[in-house]
N, C-alpha and C positions, 0 to 999 in steps of 0.2 A: 524525260520525265523518265521517270524509273521503267526496267526492262527492255528488250529490243523490240523495236519498231522493224517492220516487215514492209517493202515496197513492191506494188504489182499494180495489174489493171484490177478496175474495179469491176469487171466482168469473170474474171478468177475466185474471188469469194464471196458472189453471191449469185442466186436463183430467181432466172428472171421467168416468169410468168404470162402466158400468153391471154387474153379473154376473147371472147364475141357476145354477140347479141342475139338470142332467141328471134325467131321467124316471128314478124309481128302481126300477121295477118294468121296465127294459131292462136284463139283466147286460151287454149287448156296450157300455154306457155305462161300467162301473167298474171299477176293478181294474186301472186301465191303469201308465202312466208319468208321467202329466201331476198333479203336486199340485192339491189342490181346497182352497181355503183355506175353513174358518168361523170364526164369533169366538172358537171356544174354544181353534183355533190358536194365538191371538197377543193372548189378555187379561190376560197374564202382568204386564205392561210393560215387555219389553225392547225395546230397539230391533229388531230383528234377527226374523225370521219362515224360519226353514229347512225344517223338517216339515210335514207336513199328516199328520190322521187318515187321510182319504179320498184315493183318488186317482180321476181318471178316464181314460176313453181320447183318442183324438183323434175317435172318432165323438162319443163323447160330447160333446167340445167342439164338434164342427161342426156337431151338429144340437142344442143346446140354446142358451139367453140367456145362458150363460156365456161371460167374456171370457177372454184369456188377459193377464196382465202383463208387463210388464218386471223385468228386475234393477233393483234399488233404486225401482223405484214405490212408492207409500205405500196401505197398506189401513187402512182406516178401517170401523169396525163403524155403522152407521146407524141399527140398531134395536133397542129393547129394551137391553142393555148398549151404551149411546151411547157413542162418542168412545176406544173402546180402538184403538189403533196400531202400526203396526208397519211397517219397508218391509221389501221380496223382497231374497233372495240368489240367487234365481233365477227364472226366469219360473214363474208360478201362475197358475191359474183359482181362480174363486170366486163365492161366493155372491147371494145377491139382497138378503142385508142387510147389505151391505158395499158401500163404493163405493173404488175405484182412484180414485189422485189421483197425477195427475204435472205438476211445473211447465211450463207453455208455453216453449219452447229458450229462444226469444229475450228473456226477460225474467223468468223466476225459478226457481233451481234447487232441483232436486225437492227435496233434503237439506236446503237453506235451511225449504221451504215443510213438512217433516216439523216440524224444531224449532216454526216458527211454530203449527203444530196441534196438538203439546203445549204452547203459551200458551195457545190459543184455548179447547181443547177444555172447559173451566168454560163461555166465555159461549156456546158451542155447546150446550149443554147448556140453558142457559137460552131459548134460543130452539128447541129444538125443541120438537115438538109429538106430540100424538098422544093415542089415547083408553086403550086400556090398556098398548098400548109406545110409552115416547117414543121419536119419529123425527127423524132427519137428512133431508130432502130435499134436492134441487138447489138450490132458494128458501132453503137454509140460508146457502147459500154464498156469495149474494149481499147476506146482511145481516152479514156479518164484516168489517171494512175492516183491511187490512192495508198495512204501509208497506215500501215493498222499497230498498235501498240498491242500488248497480250490481251486479252478477253477478259482477264478482272480489271485493267484499265480501263479498256472500253467500257465497261458496264458502269464504272466509276463517273466517267465523263459523259454519259448520257444520262444516269442518273442527276448530275449538277444540273444540264440543261434541261431535264424533262422536271426538276422539280420549279424551274420557273415558268415551263410550259404549262403546268397542272392547277397553278395558281391565275396563269392568264384565263385558263380554261374556267376556274370556279367564276372569276370575275364574270367572265361569258355568261356563265349560267345563272349568275345572280343577277347581271341585267336583263338577260330573256324573261326572269321572273318579274323583276320588279316592272319591265313595258309591259307585259300580259296584264298584271295588274291594274297599271294605267289605263291601257285599253278596253279592260275587261268595265271599268267603271264610267269609262268615255259611254260605253254601247248603251251599257242600263241605261244611264241618265238621260240620253239625247237620241239615241235611236230605237231602242226597242221601248222608253220611256216605262221600264218598270217601276221607279215612284210610281208614278199615278196609277197603274193597272193594280198598283198593293193597295193603294187608299180605295180606289173602285173597289175592289172584291174585298175590304174590311181583312185582308192581309198586316195591315200596315194602320196602327191606329194612332191616336191624338197623343203624345205624352210617352211612346214606346219608340224602342230604337230595334230594327232589321239590318243585317249584316251590311252595312255600306249606306245605310239610312238612320244618321241619328234622328233623335227626337227631335232636336232644335231644327232640321231641316224641313219639319211638315209644312210651315206654312210655306216654303217657295217652289214648292210644286202644284200646279192645278188639282181639281179634285178629280177631273174625269177627259175622256179623249172625244174629240169631233173629228166629221169629217173632213178633207181639205182638201185639193187636188191633187196633191204626193198622197193620198191615204190618210190613218188614223194620225193627227196630231195633237197635243194637249191644250185643253181650251184655253183662248189666250192667247197662245203662242202662234208666230207667223216664221214662215219658210221665208230667211235668206239668205245671206251668202258672206265667204268667208271674207269678200272686201268690206264688210261691216264692222272688221274688227281688226284686220289687218291692214297696209299699205302693201301695194306689188312693187318689189325690184327700185325701192325708192333712193339708194345709192349708187352711183356707177362712177368708177376713175376715169380719167383722163389721162393722156401724157402728162400735162402738167400737174394734177394732183397725187397720182398715184405714189406712194411710197418705194425708196430704193431697193427694198426687198419685198417682194410679194412672197407670201406663204399663202399657196395654190391648191384648192381642192377641184375634183371635176366627177363627172358624173361615172367615172370605172374607178374611182378608188372611194366613193361613198353609198354604200350597198344596205339597204334594208334598216335606216336608223345608223348605221355606223360609218365613221368616218376612219377608214382603213388607213391611211397614209395621208400626209401633206409634204407639199413638196416646193422647197425653198428656189424660188428663183431671183439675178439681178432683175432689176426692173427692164431693161433694154432686153433682157432674155424671155420676160416671158411669154407666154402665148398670146395671141391676138385676144382670146377668148378668157382670158384672166380679166373682168372688168365687174364685178358682181363685188361691190364692198358688202361686207358679211359683218353682223355684231351678235354679242350673245343674246341669245333665245330667239334671234330668227330660225324661220323654219324655209328650209330648201328641199325642193321638188325637182328632180329632172323632168325635164319636157320632150326629151327624144327618146324614144322608146319608155315610155312611163312602165311600163310591166314591168319593166327589168329591178324596179326598187331603190332607184338612185335617190334617195332622201333622207333627212337628217336634221336633227335640233341641234343649233349651231351652238356650241358653249364655250369653244374656246377666243379669246381676243384677236385681233389684228388676221384675219381669215379671209382670201379673195377667193371667189367662187365663178367659175366659167358661167358663161350666156344660155349654157345650156340648162340650169335651172332658172325655176322661177322663186323668186326670194319673196317671203311674206314675214313684211316685221311687224307684230304684234304693236296696236296704238294704244294699249295700256298693259304691266307688267303682268296683272292676274290672266289678259285672254291670252298668253304663250302657250299655255300647256293646250289650250281648248283650241285655238288655233292648229299645234302641232297633232294633234291624237286627230282632228277632222280633216287635216288636208292628207294625212297618209293614212288614214284608215285603208284596211282592205279591201271594201268595196268601193271605196272614192279611186285606188291607183288602179281597179278594176276599170271602173267609169273611163280614167283618163286613157289608158291602152285600147280601152273600143272606142276612144274617141282623136285617136292618133292616125291621122295619115302623113302621105309620103314617100311612096313606094319602100325605095331601100334602105332610109332612115325616116320610119314611121312618128310624128311628131303632134305635140298640140302648143297652141301657143299659150303663154304663161297667163293670158286674160283668163285661158279655162281652168286653169288652178287658182284663179282667187276667185274665181264665181262659183265655187264648192258650194253647193246647199247645207244650210245647217239652219237649227233650230235659232231665232231671235228669242234669247230667254233673259231674263232678267239680269241686274247688274249685282243684286246680291248672291244671283247662285251662282254666277260664273265665278266670284271671288271666293266662295267655299268651294265649287269645285277646283280652283287654283289651289287652297290651301289644304285639301285632299292629297290632290298628286304630286304636290312639288316635291314633296319628299321622295317619292317615288322615282321623277327624271333627275333631280340633284343628285340622288344614289348613283345613278347610272354614270352619272358624271365625273363623281369619283374615281369608281371602279375604272371607268374611260381611260384615265389619267394613269391610274396607278397603272394598268396593263400596258400602256404604249411608253412607261418607267420601265417597267421590268423586260417588256421586249427591246429597248434598247439595251439594256444589260444582257439580256440572252446573246443579242448578233453583235454584240463589242466583245464575247469570251467565248462565242463559236469559233470563229477563226483560229485563235489560241488554242486553246483547247484542241483541236481536231489536229493543227496541227505541231502539238507537244510544246509552243513555246511557254505554256502557264500551268504549275502543277495542280495537281486536283486540291489539296490542301488550300491553299490560298484562294481557287475557287471558290470552294465550298462556305471558304468564312464570306466573303463577296456576299454570294448568292442567301446566307444567313441570315444576313445584315440585313441584306435590301428586303427577304421574302418576311 
């Protein structure tokens, strides 16, 4: 690439910032306006982190060892789950299991350093040390060699890779919106029974439409709610379970039937509706748990530590799942959206988590997932529900496929650009065509 590259230790071109935790027994330190990062907030593989589970106060910041990072600074996990990376969309504090990183202004662009770290994570894990937990220390950064082009070229490389990540981030936000829309409709129709309440209260009248309630659906909802052992439900509806709408674990590979190549997903790479990665194995090398045959429109729900949200709607052909999943296969095509949204509703994930037992690895039996309570509704209504939300979930599928393609392109270009093998104009043309 054009310009002179310098070769040095990573520690020489970055600032390394330590974090900390305000005392948890001092209420005045918590629930303030300052986001406070822990590894759980940024280990999903996305470039940007914008939200945190916990916030601290200005007093918590000033009276503890935590530090406030700036927008675009890098956060890296340094203990246990070593090497999770993200950049900040706004100022945030962070705990002692992480380091904050920023490039030294006169020599290293922080965005470029972020992408270098993505390439260097595997090497950092090799030199990490520790007893029970692997640990990155400040000395780890001294052991990592970095090659830096001139600043202008660093920014150009970061821009190329960032263009791909920005597109992936936009698709992720679109998917969050689409899934939220589908879940809102499911909850309104089948949990809160909003159409029935609207009819009872006179807010929805025959021949009129409301948001999410077209006039043609009027006859499909009862006119009033009645008491049941589970509380109020629409008149004429009964409480049943997902076993009425789906088969549980319908197919299992055997050594004789499994394919030569296994495209495998497990609980660790399936999170909150998203399959983060698919691992390819030769049949003889596949994990012993790689037994569940998965078909498009199956719902998978992790039975080990179900509160971790290891669930997804299967959209790809030819996948194999871990035996740690309960697989729900809809009995009819129009049941698929209903089954997925019911099985993975927040309230149901909490229910499964509360029912899990087993010490170090709390789990539920797959039958517990299959017996998720749902209302028994008419065939015509469930068809209408499928029609209303199908485009939302299929949109998620298209976006997810596009995201994977862009991520593969990014991961192919990253080592070449960071090492100077491919020049920026060529890469820009490739990225422009892909985006």
